[in-house]
N, C-alpha and C positions, 0 to 999 in steps of 0.2 A: 564033371567031378573036380577037375583041376581048377576050374574057375571059382567054384565054391571054396576050395582050399586056399586059393590066392586071395579071395575076398576076405576070408577069415584071418589070414596071416598078415595082411598088409597093415592093419591098425596096430598089431603087436610090434611089427618091425619099426613103424614110425614112432611108436611110443618109446621104444628102446633108444632110438636116435635122439629123441627130445630129452630123455633122462640123462644123457651123457653131458649135457650142458651144466648140470648141477642145480641145486635148489636156490631160489632167490633169498637174499638176506631179509628176513622179516623182522628182526629185532633192530629197531632204529636207534634206541637210546642206550640201553645197557642190558647186560645179561641178568637174569633173576638170581643167579648164584654169585654175583659179584658182591663181596662183603663191604666194599667201599661205597656202594650205591646208597643214596639217601632214601628215607622213607617219607612218603607223602603224609602231610598232616590231614587227617580225616576229621571233618567237622560233623557234629551230630545235628540233623535236621528232623524236626518232628513231622509226623505224617500230616498233621493238620496245619502246617505252615502255609500261610496265605489263604486260609479258608475264610469266606465271608458268609455269614448266615443270611439267608433270604427267606422271607415268608411268602406263602402262596397268596396271590391276589386274584380278584375276579377278572374275567376276560373283558377287554374293551371291544367296542364294535369294530368289525374288520375294516370298514371303510376309513375310520379314523386312524387305525394302525397303518394302513397302506398310504394314506395321505401324509402322515408324519414321516414316513421313511422314503418317500418318493423324492427324486431330484427336484430341487426348487421348492420343497415342502408341499408338493401337490398343487402348485399354482396353476398348472395347465390342465387339471382335471375338473 
């Protein structure tokens, strides 16, 4: 019984010791409540920015596709 109690209490004791060191500073630049902090300029980008329309094409023979993508352009096959 004592072993079970010790096994359950040990993580709580260790967590209490670790919490005494204090939290890490996660705000690296400035505080969000700082009135002197600048506001970033936000640019609007459309959803379709960079879209290229492509039409469906008929498939090519698989051997020609493999040879065109092989190193050396399929010279060894």
